[in-house]
C-alpha positions in Angstrom: 45.9 149.2 104.5 46.8 148.6 100.9 44.1 148.8 98.3 43.6 146.3 95.6 45.0 148.7 93.0 48.4 148.6 94.8 48.8 144.8 94.0 50.8 143.7 91.0 48.8 142.9 87.9 48.9 139.3 86.5 51.3 140.2 83.7 53.8 141.7 86.1 53.6 138.7 88.4 54.1 136.3 85.5 57.1 138.3 84.3 58.8 138.4 87.7 58.2 134.7 88.2 60.2 134.0 85.1 63.3 135.9 86.4 65.9 133.9 88.4 63.8 130.8 88.5 66.8 128.8 89.8 66.2 130.5 93.1 63.0 128.5 93.7 60.8 130.1 96.3 63.1 133.1 96.8 61.6 135.8 94.6 62.4 139.5 94.2 59.8 140.4 96.8 61.8 138.5 99.5 63.0 141.4 101.6 64.9 139.8 104.5 68.7 139.5 104.7 68.7 135.9 103.5 72.2 135.1 104.7 71.5 136.4 108.2 68.2 134.4 108.3 70.1 131.3 107.3 72.7 131.9 110.0 70.0 132.4 112.6 68.2 129.3 111.4 71.4 127.3 111.7 71.8 128.6 115.3 68.2 127.5 116.0 69.0 124.2 114.4 72.0 123.7 116.7 69.8 124.6 119.7 67.2 122.0 118.7 69.8 119.3 118.2 71.4 119.9 121.6 67.9 119.7 123.1 67.2 116.4 121.3 70.4 115.0 122.7 69.8 116.3 126.2 66.2 115.1 126.4 67.2 111.7 124.9 70.0 111.3 127.5 67.6 112.2 130.3 65.1 109.8 129.0 67.6 106.9 129.5 69.2 108.3 132.7 66.0 109.0 134.6 65.8 106.9 137.8 63.6 106.7 140.9 60.0 106.3 141.9 58.8 109.2 139.7 61.0 108.4 136.7 58.8 106.3 134.5 56.3 109.1 133.5 59.0 111.8 133.5 61.3 109.7 131.2 58.3 109.2 128.9 57.8 112.9 128.8 61.5 113.5 128.0 61.2 111.1 125.1 58.1 112.9 123.7 60.0 116.2 124.0 63.1 114.8 122.3 61.0 113.6 119.4 59.3 116.9 119.0 62.6 118.8 119.1 63.8 116.5 116.4 60.8 117.5 114.3 61.7 121.2 114.9 65.3 120.5 113.7 63.9 118.8 110.6 61.6 121.8 109.9 64.5 124.3 110.4 66.8 122.3 108.1 64.2 122.1 105.4 63.7 125.9 105.6 67.5 126.5 105.4 67.6 124.5 102.2 64.6 126.3 100.8 66.4 129.6 101.4 69.4 128.3 99.4 71.5 127.5 102.5 73.1 124.4 104.0 72.0 123.1 107.3 74.9 122.8 109.7 74.7 119.4 111.5 78.4 119.3 112.4 78.8 117.7 115.8 82.2 119.4 116.2 80.7 122.8 116.8 77.2 121.9 117.9 77.2 123.1 121.5 79.1 126.3 120.6 76.5 127.3 118.1 73.5 126.4 120.3 71.7 128.9 122.6 71.0 126.1 125.0 73.6 124.1 127.0 74.0 120.4 127.2 73.7 119.8 130.9 73.1 116.2 132.1 72.0 116.7 135.7 72.6 114.3 138.6 69.0 113.8 139.6 65.6 113.8 138.1 64.9 117.2 139.7 68.1 118.6 138.1 67.2 117.1 134.7 63.8 118.7 134.8 65.3 122.0 135.7 68.0 121.9 133.0 65.4 121.1 130.4 63.1 123.9 131.6 66.0 126.4 131.5 66.7 125.3 127.9 63.1 125.7 127.0 63.0 129.2 128.4 66.1 130.1 126.5 64.5 128.7 123.3 61.3 130.7 123.9 63.2 134.0 124.3 65.4 133.2 121.3 62.5 132.4 119.0 60.6 135.5 120.1 63.6 137.6 119.3 64.1 135.9 115.9 60.4 136.5 115.1 60.7 140.1 116.0 63.8 140.5 113.9 62.0 139.1 110.9 59.0 141.4 111.2 57.1 141.1 108.0 60.2 140.5 105.8 59.9 136.6 105.8 56.4 135.5 106.7 57.1 131.8 105.9 60.1 131.6 108.4 58.1 133.7 110.9 55.1 131.3 110.7 57.5 128.3 111.1 59.1 129.9 114.2 55.7 130.8 115.7 54.7 127.1 115.4 57.9 125.9 117.0 57.6 128.6 119.7 54.1 127.4 120.7 55.5 123.9 121.2 58.4 125.2 123.2 56.0 127.1 125.5 54.0 123.9 125.9 57.2 122.0 126.8 58.0 124.7 129.4 54.6 124.3 130.9 54.9 120.5 131.0 58.2 120.8 132.8 57.0 123.3 135.3 54.1 121.0 136.1 56.6 118.1 136.6 58.6 120.3 139.0 55.5 121.0 141.1 54.8 117.3 141.3 58.2 116.3 142.7 59.4 116.5 146.3 61.9 119.3 146.7 64.5 116.9 148.1 65.1 113.7 146.2 
């Protein structure tokens, strides 16, 4: 554990803050590979956007006796995934990067696939698979960052918690449906 004497004195902090002020929040103490972090954030952004679109499609395509509540859950998840995409894009900009919203390469940059599914059961399964992919992807990203970028790590941990909640919601929905529909 560091002692208080290992912390920078006020004069040093003030001096360092005056250097490279055009870089905003990125100071000399930022130790992560910024370009790699931006690239990984753009990959996560693509994943979230694909999930937004898949959930939104499933919301409108859900049919059957069980569809009303499940479609509503899909819409909630879609909106939360859009919130994640917005958070990731904002962090990319804060790190001096450009968020990649290009639809031309969206699915190729995404960890998750865009699978529509022919039935309510298949839709739930496809969304659960995508959530499980996102969970592992975010865990790896957080481990990669270690303590080099605590702000991005905290952001990802918050998103990860919601993705785990989504996976639990979908697993519960699967248990509530008949196996043959």
